[in-house]
C-alpha positions in Angstrom: -35.3 -8.3 -56.9 -36.4 -6.4 -53.8 -33.3 -7.6 -51.8 -30.9 -6.4 -54.5 -32.7 -3.0 -54.7 -32.5 -2.7 -50.9 -28.8 -3.5 -50.9 -28.1 -0.9 -53.6 -30.1 1.8 -51.9 -28.4 1.2 -48.5 -25.0 1.5 -50.3 -26.1 4.8 -51.8 -27.3 6.1 -48.5 -24.0 5.2 -46.8 -22.0 6.6 -49.8 -23.7 10.0 -49.6 -23.2 10.1 -45.8 -19.5 9.2 -46.0 -19.0 11.7 -48.8 -20.5 14.4 -46.6 -18.2 13.4 -43.8 -15.1 13.6 -46.0 -16.2 17.0 -47.4 -16.7 18.4 -43.9 -13.3 17.1 -42.8 -11.2 18.1 -45.8 -13.4 20.8 -47.5 -12.3 19.3 -50.8 -13.7 16.8 -53.4 -10.3 15.2 -54.1 -10.5 12.5 -51.4 -14.1 11.8 -52.4 -13.1 11.1 -56.0 -10.1 9.1 -54.9 -12.2 6.9 -52.7 -14.6 6.3 -55.6 -11.8 5.5 -58.0 -10.3 3.0 -55.4 -13.7 1.3 -55.1 -13.9 1.0 -58.9 -10.4 -0.4 -59.2 -11.1 -2.9 -56.4 -14.3 -4.0 -58.3 -12.2 -4.4 -61.5 -9.5 -6.5 -59.9 -12.2 -8.7 -58.2 -13.9 -9.2 -61.5 -10.7 -10.0 -63.3 -9.7 -12.5 -60.7 -13.0 -14.3 -60.1 -14.9 -13.7 -63.4 -15.0 -16.4 -66.0 -16.5 -17.1 -69.5 -17.7 -20.5 -68.5 -21.2 -21.3 -69.5 -23.3 -21.9 -66.4 -26.6 -23.1 -67.8 -27.6 -24.9 -71.0 
């Protein structure tokens, strides 16, 4: 549980930092939201390709 929380926290820290860099460079939120949307779409496609409804445990 601690490792997954650490990974999630590190991702949030990096995300806030990158968002700040994008805002400084462009002075607009558009690219920040486009980056987030692209990330969500990648996650959706990954789930659709590799996800299954197979039962793993009895």
